[in-house]
C-alpha positions as CSV (number, residue, x, y, z in Angstrom):
1,M,-13.2,-3.3,-29.9
2,P,-15.6,-1.5,-27.7
3,F,-14.9,2.2,-26.9
4,L,-15.5,2.8,-23.0
5,H,-15.6,6.5,-21.4
6,A,-15.6,6.9,-18.0
7,D,-17.1,9.7,-15.9
8,L,-15.7,9.1,-12.4
9,Q,-16.9,10.6,-9.0
10,N,-14.5,10.2,-5.8
11,V,-15.9,9.2,-2.7
12,S,-13.7,9.2,0.5
13,A,-13.4,5.5,1.5
14,S,-11.6,2.2,1.8
15,S,-12.1,-1.4,0.6
16,T,-14.1,-3.7,2.8
17,Q,-15.7,-7.1,2.5
18,V,-18.6,-8.1,2.8
19,K,-20.4,-11.4,3.5
20,R,-22.7,-12.7,0.4
21,S,-25.3,-15.0,0.8
22,L,-25.0,-18.7,-0.4
23,S,-25.4,-19.0,-4.4
24,L,-28.8,-20.1,-6.0
25,T,-27.7,-23.3,-6.5
26,Q,-26.5,-23.6,-3.0
27,R,-29.8,-22.7,-1.8
28,N,-31.7,-25.2,-3.7
29,E,-29.2,-27.5,-2.4
30,L,-30.3,-27.5,0.8
31,L,-34.1,-27.3,0.0
32,S,-33.9,-30.4,-1.9
33,G,-36.4,-33.0,-1.2
34,R,-38.9,-30.5,0.0
35,V,-42.7,-30.4,-1.1
36,L,-45.2,-27.7,-1.0
37,I,-48.9,-28.8,-0.5
38,G,-51.5,-26.3,-0.5
39,Y,-54.6,-28.0,1.1
40,K,-58.6,-27.7,1.6
41,G,-60.1,-27.2,5.1
42,T,-57.7,-28.2,8.1
43,L,-54.7,-30.0,7.5
44,T,-56.0,-33.0,10.0
45,N,-53.5,-35.1,11.9
46,Q,-54.7,-38.2,10.1
47,K,-54.6,-36.4,6.9
48,I,-50.4,-35.8,7.9
49,S,-50.3,-39.7,9.0
50,D,-51.6,-40.6,5.6
51,L,-49.5,-38.5,3.6
52,K,-46.4,-39.9,5.9
53,N,-47.3,-43.9,5.6
54,K,-48.3,-43.2,1.9
55,Y,-45.7,-40.8,0.4
56,G,-43.3,-41.1,3.2
57,L,-43.4,-37.5,4.0
58,E,-42.8,-35.6,7.0
59,L,-44.3,-32.4,8.1
60,K,-41.7,-29.7,8.5
61,F,-44.6,-27.0,9.4
62,D,-47.6,-25.5,8.6
63,I,-48.8,-22.0,7.5
64,K,-52.5,-22.5,8.4
65,K,-53.7,-18.7,7.6
66,I,-52.5,-19.4,3.8
67,K,-53.4,-22.9,3.8
68,T,-50.3,-24.0,2.9
69,A,-47.6,-26.7,4.6
70,V,-44.1,-28.1,3.9
71,F,-42.7,-31.7,3.9
72,E,-39.8,-33.4,3.5
73,S,-39.4,-36.4,1.4
74,K,-37.8,-39.6,3.4
75,G,-36.2,-41.8,1.1
76,I,-38.5,-41.0,-1.8
77,Q,-37.3,-38.8,-4.6
78,A,-39.2,-35.2,-4.5
79,K,-40.6,-35.3,-8.1
80,A,-41.6,-39.0,-8.0
81,T,-43.7,-38.1,-5.1
82,I,-45.1,-35.1,-6.3
83,S,-46.3,-37.0,-9.2
84,Q,-48.2,-39.1,-7.2
85,M,-49.6,-36.7,-5.4
86,K,-51.7,-35.1,-7.7
87,N,-54.8,-36.5,-7.7
88,D,-55.1,-36.2,-4.0
89,K,-58.5,-34.4,-4.0
90,D,-57.6,-32.8,-0.6
91,L,-55.0,-30.8,-2.0
92,T,-55.2,-28.1,-4.1
93,Y,-51.6,-28.2,-5.5
94,V,-48.4,-29.9,-5.0
95,G,-45.0,-29.1,-5.8
96,E,-41.2,-28.9,-5.1
97,D,-39.7,-26.2,-3.3
98,Q,-37.2,-23.0,-5.0
99,A,-34.8,-20.7,-3.6
100,P,-35.5,-17.6,-4.4
101,R,-33.0,-15.2,-6.1
102,I,-31.4,-12.6,-4.2
103,D,-29.6,-9.3,-6.2
104,D,-26.9,-9.2,-3.7
105,D,-23.6,-8.9,-5.6
106,I,-22.5,-6.5,-3.2
107,K,-18.6,-5.0,-3.7
108,P,-19.4,-2.3,-0.9
109,V,-17.3,0.6,0.5
110,Q,-16.5,1.0,4.2
111,V,-17.0,5.2,5.0
112,S,-16.0,5.8,8.2
113,I,-17.4,9.5,8.6
114,K,-19.2,11.1,11.4
115,D,-20.6,14.5,12.0
116,A,-22.0,16.1,14.8
117,S,-25.2,16.5,12.8
118,G,-27.1,15.5,9.9
119,D,-26.0,12.8,7.7
120,P,-22.7,13.0,6.1
121,L,-23.0,10.6,3.4
122,R,-26.3,12.2,1.8
123,K,-24.5,14.6,-0.7
124,D,-23.6,11.0,-2.0
125,Q,-27.6,9.8,-2.1
126,W,-28.4,10.6,-6.0
127,S,-30.9,8.5,-5.3
128,L,-33.1,10.8,-2.9
129,D,-32.7,13.8,-5.0
130,K,-33.4,11.9,-7.9
131,V,-37.2,11.3,-6.6
132,E,-36.9,14.6,-4.6
133,A,-37.1,13.1,-1.3
134,E,-36.6,16.3,0.5
135,K,-39.8,17.5,-1.2
136,A,-41.9,14.6,0.4
137,W,-40.2,15.0,3.5
138,G,-42.2,18.3,3.7
139,I,-45.3,16.4,3.9
140,S,-43.8,13.5,5.8
141,K,-40.8,10.8,6.8
142,G,-42.5,8.3,7.1
143,K,-43.2,8.9,11.2
144,G,-46.2,5.9,12.5
145,V,-45.5,3.5,9.0
146,I,-43.7,0.0,10.0
147,I,-41.8,-1.6,6.9
148,G,-41.4,-5.1,6.7
149,I,-37.9,-6.3,5.3
150,V,-38.5,-10.1,4.4
151,D,-35.2,-10.8,3.1
152,T,-31.8,-12.4,4.4
153,G,-32.1,-10.5,8.2
154,V,-30.6,-7.2,9.3
155,D,-27.8,-6.1,11.3
156,L,-29.7,-5.5,14.7
157,E,-26.8,-3.4,16.1
158,H,-26.0,-1.1,12.9
159,V,-25.7,2.8,14.3
160,D,-27.8,3.7,11.6
161,L,-30.8,1.6,12.1
162,K,-30.8,0.1,15.5
163,A,-33.0,3.2,16.3
164,N,-35.7,2.4,14.4
165,L,-35.9,-1.2,14.4
166,L,-38.3,-3.1,16.3
167,K,-38.2,-6.5,17.3
168,G,-38.2,-8.9,14.5
169,Y,-38.8,-12.7,13.8
170,N,-36.4,-15.7,11.8
171,A,-39.0,-17.2,9.7
172,E,-36.0,-19.7,9.1
173,D,-36.1,-21.2,12.6
174,D,-39.6,-19.9,13.7
175,G,-38.3,-17.3,15.8
176,A,-36.0,-19.6,17.7
177,T,-32.8,-17.0,17.0
178,P,-33.2,-13.7,16.1
179,P,-33.0,-12.2,12.6
180,Q,-29.7,-11.4,12.3
181,D,-28.4,-11.1,8.7
182,G,-27.1,-13.9,7.4
183,G,-25.6,-12.0,4.5
184,S,-25.6,-8.2,3.7
185,H,-28.8,-8.0,1.3
186,G,-31.5,-7.4,4.0
187,T,-29.2,-4.5,5.7
188,H,-28.5,-2.7,2.6
189,C,-32.7,-3.0,1.9
190,A,-33.6,-1.5,5.4
191,G,-30.8,1.2,5.1
192,I,-32.9,2.2,1.6
193,A,-35.7,2.3,3.5
194,A,-35.5,4.0,7.1
195,A,-31.7,4.5,8.0
196,V,-32.0,6.9,10.5
197,G,-31.7,10.4,9.5
198,N,-29.9,13.1,10.9
199,N,-28.2,11.5,13.4
200,G,-24.4,12.1,12.2
201,E,-24.0,9.0,11.2
202,G,-23.5,8.0,7.6
203,M,-27.1,8.4,5.6
204,S,-30.7,9.0,5.2
205,G,-33.3,6.3,4.3
206,I,-35.9,7.6,2.5
207,A,-38.4,7.5,5.0
208,P,-35.9,8.1,8.3
209,E,-38.9,8.3,10.8
210,A,-40.7,4.7,9.9
211,K,-39.8,2.3,11.8
212,I,-38.0,-1.5,10.3
213,L,-39.7,-5.0,11.2
214,P,-36.9,-7.0,9.9
215,V,-37.5,-10.8,8.7
216,R,-35.2,-13.1,7.9
217,A,-36.3,-16.0,5.7
218,I,-33.6,-16.1,2.5
219,T,-30.3,-16.7,3.8
220,K,-31.4,-20.6,3.8
221,G,-35.0,-20.7,3.3
222,G,-37.6,-21.0,0.4
223,V,-41.0,-20.4,-0.5
224,P,-42.7,-21.3,2.5
225,E,-40.0,-19.1,4.8
226,V,-41.1,-16.4,2.7
227,A,-44.7,-17.0,2.5
228,R,-44.3,-17.2,6.9
229,G,-42.6,-14.2,6.9
230,I,-44.8,-12.3,5.4
231,V,-48.0,-13.6,7.3
232,W,-45.4,-12.7,10.4
233,A,-44.9,-9.6,9.1
234,V,-48.5,-8.5,8.6
235,D,-49.8,-10.2,12.0
236,N,-47.2,-7.7,13.5
237,G,-48.0,-4.0,12.1
238,A,-46.2,-4.2,9.0
239,K,-48.1,-2.0,6.2
240,V,-45.3,-1.8,3.5
241,I,-43.6,-5.3,2.9
242,S,-40.3,-5.2,1.1
243,L,-39.9,-8.0,-1.3
244,S,-36.7,-7.4,-2.8
245,L,-36.4,-11.1,-4.0
246,G,-37.6,-13.4,-6.9
247,W,-38.7,-16.4,-8.5
248,D,-37.7,-16.1,-12.2
249,Y,-38.9,-19.6,-13.3
250,P,-41.4,-20.4,-10.3
251,S,-43.6,-23.4,-10.6
252,E,-46.7,-23.5,-10.2
253,A,-46.7,-24.2,-6.4
254,V,-44.6,-21.3,-6.0
255,I,-46.8,-19.3,-7.5
256,E,-50.1,-20.1,-5.3
257,T,-48.5,-20.1,-2.5
258,I,-46.6,-16.8,-2.7
259,G,-50.3,-15.3,-4.1
260,K,-51.8,-16.6,-0.9
261,A,-49.3,-15.2,1.0
262,L,-49.8,-11.6,-1.0
263,K,-53.7,-12.1,-0.8
264,Y,-53.2,-12.6,3.1
265,G,-51.1,-9.0,3.3
266,L,-53.3,-7.0,0.6
267,D,-56.7,-8.3,2.6
268,K,-55.4,-6.2,5.4
269,N,-54.4,-3.2,3.3
270,V,-50.6,-3.9,3.3
271,V,-48.6,-2.7,0.3
272,F,-46.0,-4.7,-1.1
273,T,-43.2,-3.5,-2.7
274,C,-41.5,-6.4,-5.2
275,A,-38.3,-6.2,-6.7
276,L,-37.6,-6.9,-10.7
277,S,-34.4,-8.8,-11.0
278,N,-31.3,-6.5,-11.8
279,S,-30.1,-9.6,-14.1
280,S,-33.1,-11.3,-15.7
281,T,-35.0,-9.9,-19.3
282,Y,-38.2,-9.8,-20.0
283,N,-40.0,-12.9,-18.2
284,P,-43.8,-12.7,-17.9
285,Q,-43.8,-15.9,-15.0
286,S,-41.5,-14.0,-12.4
287,V,-43.0,-13.9,-9.0
288,P,-43.7,-12.1,-6.8
289,D,-43.2,-8.5,-8.9
290,N,-45.5,-10.2,-11.8
291,F,-48.8,-10.2,-9.2
292,A,-48.6,-6.6,-10.0
293,S,-50.3,-6.9,-13.1
294,K,-53.1,-9.4,-12.1
295,P,-56.6,-8.4,-10.8
296,G,-56.9,-8.7,-7.5
297,F,-53.4,-7.8,-6.6
298,E,-53.5,-4.0,-6.6
299,G,-51.3,-3.0,-3.5
300,V,-48.9,-4.7,-5.5
301,I,-46.2,-3.0,-6.8
302,G,-43.8,-4.4,-9.5
303,V,-40.0,-2.2,-9.3
304,G,-38.1,-1.4,-11.7
305,N,-34.3,-0.4,-11.4
306,I,-32.8,2.5,-13.5
307,N,-29.3,4.3,-13.1
308,I,-28.2,8.0,-12.2
309,T,-28.6,8.6,-16.3
310,D,-32.6,7.2,-15.9
311,G,-31.1,3.7,-18.1
312,K,-33.1,0.9,-17.6
313,M,-31.3,-1.9,-15.8
314,G,-32.2,-5.6,-15.5
315,A,-35.7,-6.9,-16.2
316,S,-38.4,-4.2,-17.6
317,G,-41.8,-5.6,-18.8
318,E,-45.5,-4.5,-19.0
319,W,-46.0,-5.5,-15.7
320,K,-43.4,-3.3,-13.8
321,S,-46.0,-0.6,-12.1
322,I,-42.4,2.1,-11.3
323,S,-38.9,2.5,-11.9
324,A,-36.8,3.9,-9.2
325,P,-33.3,4.3,-8.5
326,G,-31.1,0.9,-7.6
327,T,-27.8,1.0,-8.9
328,N,-24.7,2.3,-7.0
329,I,-27.2,2.9,-4.2
330,I,-25.3,4.1,-0.8
331,S,-26.6,2.1,1.6
332,T,-26.3,0.2,5.7
333,I,-24.0,-2.7,5.9
334,P,-23.8,-5.0,8.0
335,G,-20.9,-4.3,10.8
336,S,-22.3,-0.4,11.2
337,K,-20.4,0.3,7.9
338,W,-22.3,1.7,4.9
339,G,-21.6,1.1,1.0
340,T,-22.8,0.2,-2.3
341,K,-22.3,-1.8,-5.4
342,T,-19.2,-0.8,-7.1
343,G,-19.9,-2.3,-10.6
344,T,-22.2,-0.4,-13.2
345,S,-22.7,-1.1,-17.2
346,T,-22.0,1.3,-20.3
347,N,-24.8,2.9,-22.7
348,E,-25.2,2.0,-26.0
349,N,-22.4,4.0,-26.6
350,G,-20.1,3.3,-24.3
351,F,-20.2,5.7,-21.6
352,Y,-20.7,5.3,-17.9
353,R,-20.2,6.7,-14.6
354,I,-19.2,4.8,-11.1
355,K,-17.6,6.2,-7.9
356,V,-14.6,4.9,-7.0
357,P,-13.5,4.4,-3.3
358,N,-10.1,6.5,-3.6
359,T,-7.4,7.5,-6.1
360,K,-5.7,3.8,-5.4
361,A,-8.7,2.4,-6.8
362,I,-8.6,0.0,-9.7
363,L,-11.3,-0.6,-12.0
364,T,-11.7,-3.7,-14.0
365,F,-13.7,-3.4,-17.8
366,S,-14.7,-6.9,-18.9
367,M,-17.0,-8.1,-21.4
368,L,-17.8,-11.3,-23.6
369,S,-15.5,-12.2,-26.4
370,F,-13.1,-9.4,-25.2
371,K,-9.7,-9.2,-23.0
372,T,-10.5,-8.2,-19.3
373,V,-8.5,-4.7,-19.1
374,E,-7.8,-2.7,-15.3
375,A,-6.9,0.4,-14.7
376,L,-5.3,2.7,-11.7
377,V,-8.0,6.0,-11.2
378,G,-4.8,7.6,-9.6
379,N,-5.9,11.5,-10.0
380,R,-7.9,11.2,-13.2
381,V,-11.7,12.1,-13.6
382,K,-12.2,10.3,-17.2
383,I,-10.7,7.2,-18.1
384,D,-11.2,5.7,-21.6
385,I,-10.7,2.2,-22.7
386,I,-10.2,-0.1,-25.9
387,L,-11.1,-3.6,-24.8
388,P,-8.8,-5.6,-27.2
389,E,-10.2,-8.6,-28.8
390,S,-9.7,-12.0,-27.1
391,A,-8.4,-15.0,-29.1
392,E,-10.1,-17.1,-26.9
393,T,-14.0,-16.7,-26.0
394,N,-15.3,-18.5,-23.1
395,L,-19.1,-19.1,-23.2
396,N,-18.5,-21.5,-20.4
397,E,-20.6,-19.2,-17.8
398,I,-23.4,-18.1,-19.8
399,V,-26.2,-20.6,-19.8
400,I,-29.1,-19.0,-22.3
401,V,-32.6,-19.8,-21.1
402,G,-36.0,-19.9,-22.5
403,Y,-36.5,-15.9,-21.1
404,G,-32.7,-14.4,-21.3
405,A,-28.9,-15.3,-20.6
406,I,-28.0,-16.3,-16.5
407,K,-24.4,-17.2,-14.7
408,R,-24.1,-20.7,-14.6
409,R,-23.9,-21.0,-11.0
410,D,-27.5,-19.8,-10.6
411,V,-29.2,-22.2,-13.2
412,S,-31.4,-24.4,-11.3
413,G,-33.1,-26.5,-13.5
414,A,-31.9,-29.7,-16.0
415,I,-29.1,-28.2,-18.8
416,V,-28.3,-30.6,-21.3
417,S,-25.7,-29.5,-23.7
418,V,-24.0,-31.2,-27.2
419,N,-20.7,-30.1,-28.0
420,A,-19.3,-28.7,-31.3
421,E,-17.4,-31.7,-32.0
422,D,-20.7,-34.1,-31.9
423,I,-21.8,-31.8,-34.1
424,S,-19.1,-32.2,-36.5
425,K,-19.0,-36.2,-36.6
426,R,-23.4,-36.2,-37.6
427,M,-22.2,-34.7,-41.2
428,A,-25.7,-32.8,-41.3
429,T,-27.1,-30.1,-43.6
430,N,-28.7,-28.3,-40.6
431,I,-29.0,-27.3,-37.4
432,A,-32.1,-30.0,-36.6
433,E,-30.7,-32.6,-38.1
434,A,-27.1,-32.5,-36.7
435,L,-29.4,-32.1,-32.9
436,Q,-31.5,-35.3,-34.2
437,G,-31.3,-37.9,-31.3
438,Q,-28.7,-36.1,-29.5
439,V,-30.6,-34.4,-26.3
440,A,-33.0,-36.8,-24.2
441,G,-36.8,-36.0,-24.3
442,V,-36.3,-33.7,-27.5
443,Q,-38.0,-34.7,-30.5
444,I,-37.0,-33.1,-33.8
445,S,-38.8,-34.3,-37.0
446,T,-39.1,-33.3,-40.6
447,G,-42.3,-33.6,-43.1
448,S,-41.6,-34.3,-46.7
449,G,-37.5,-33.5,-46.4
450,Q,-37.8,-30.8,-49.2
451,P,-35.0,-28.7,-49.8
452,G,-35.5,-25.2,-46.9
453,E,-38.1,-26.9,-45.0
454,G,-38.8,-26.4,-41.3
455,A,-38.4,-28.7,-38.8
456,S,-40.7,-29.6,-35.9
457,V,-39.1,-29.5,-32.5
458,V,-40.6,-30.6,-29.4
459,I,-39.2,-30.5,-25.7
460,R,-41.1,-32.9,-23.5
461,G,-44.1,-31.9,-25.2
462,M,-46.4,-34.9,-26.3
463,S,-45.5,-37.9,-24.0
464,T,-44.2,-36.4,-20.6
465,M,-46.3,-33.5,-18.6
466,N,-43.7,-30.9,-18.8
C-alpha cells in the first residue's frame, strides 16, 4: 500500500469555481472538416475557385504572411480530400487541423485580500523566490517590453492586470470581438508574466512593469488561429510571446504551419517561450516546444516544469531549454480573483507538499489500483495516509499511446481495443497469436513457427500511407 506523507501550508482563502476550456476532444470536433494548406507564391482567386470546384473546399481564411490558408471541407471527408490534394504542385503541404492541448485543469482558490501597498500574496509566490526575481528587479522589471499571451484570452477587467493590458486581438473571429478569456488559462498565464506589482492587490508578475498583449486563439481555435495570433502579435510590437500550449502528436501540416509562424517572429527578433506538457512523457515530436532543438529556431525556448522541491513535473527531454516553477503557482484568474492549481504529486518516497485553502479543506488522495481516500485538514500541518488496495482496477480512463499515457477524454486519434474475453477464446500460446486478425490494419506474422520465435507486427505500414 502506498504511504503518503504531507507537509501542508495554509493560505487564507475560500473555494471558488473557474470556467474550464472545452476538452481536447470537444475542440477537435469543432475543427472537424478543416484542411490546412501551405502554398507557393500567392493564393489567387483562380486557385481558390479551383479548390472549391475540384474538392468542395471553402476558404475560411488566408494567413498571407506565412503562405498558409485554412479551408473547410463541404460534403467530402477531409481525409479523402487531403489524400487527393497531395499531388497538387502548387501546394507545399496539406493536412487536417488539430486542436492544441491546454493544461488548464485549474481548481483555484479565491483570495480576498487587499492592502494599502505591496502585493498581499507575494509571500505565497514561491516561484519568484525560486528564480530570485527580486534580484533581477534591481536591473529591470520589464519596462518597455511587450509580452504577447497567445492563449484562451485574458480577463480584460482584472484589477491586477488592467493597468498593464494593451488592446489585444481575437484570432478566432479576426478581431470582431475582444479577446476576453473563454476559459481561465490565458488569464493565469498573463498574471504570471506581468501582473501589476506593488498596487495593493493580489500578487506580482515576474515582469510587473511589462505590458501584456492578449491574443485569444485556443478557446475554440486550432492551428491557424494560433498562427494568425502569432503573426498579429509580432506585427503589433510583441518582443516575447508566451505559447503555453502544444500539439503532442502533430501532423506534418501542424508542424509546418507553426514552424512558419515561429520563423516569422524570429526574423523580427521575437523570443518565444513554449511550455512542455504538464502530463506527457518524453515526445520528440511535440510542437512548438520541440523547435527549441532545431537549427534556425534559436530564440524558441522550451520550458519544463519543476515543483517547489525542484522535482520534474510532466514532460522533459533533450530539447528542453530551461526548467521553471510550474506547479501550484498563484496567479490571476477571471473575475478579479487569484488562484492556483490545488493538486500535487508525491515523489518516489510518497512525500508531497500542498497549499490548502483553509482548515475546512478536504484533501483527496488517489492512485491507480488503490481506493480513493479523503481527509479533512482541520488544524493539522502534517497528514499521513495509507491507501488501501482496490478490488477493482479501473483502467478504462487511461490510454497508453506511443509516447506515454493520456486521459481518454483527451485522445484525438483512432483507437481499437481487444477485450480479455475475446483473447481467452482464441486458445493462443502467446499474445501475438491472440491478436492475429483481431484489429483492422494490424498485421501479425511469425516465421518458421519455432518455439520462442518472435513475431512481426506491422501497423498500417506496408499497404497504406500511414
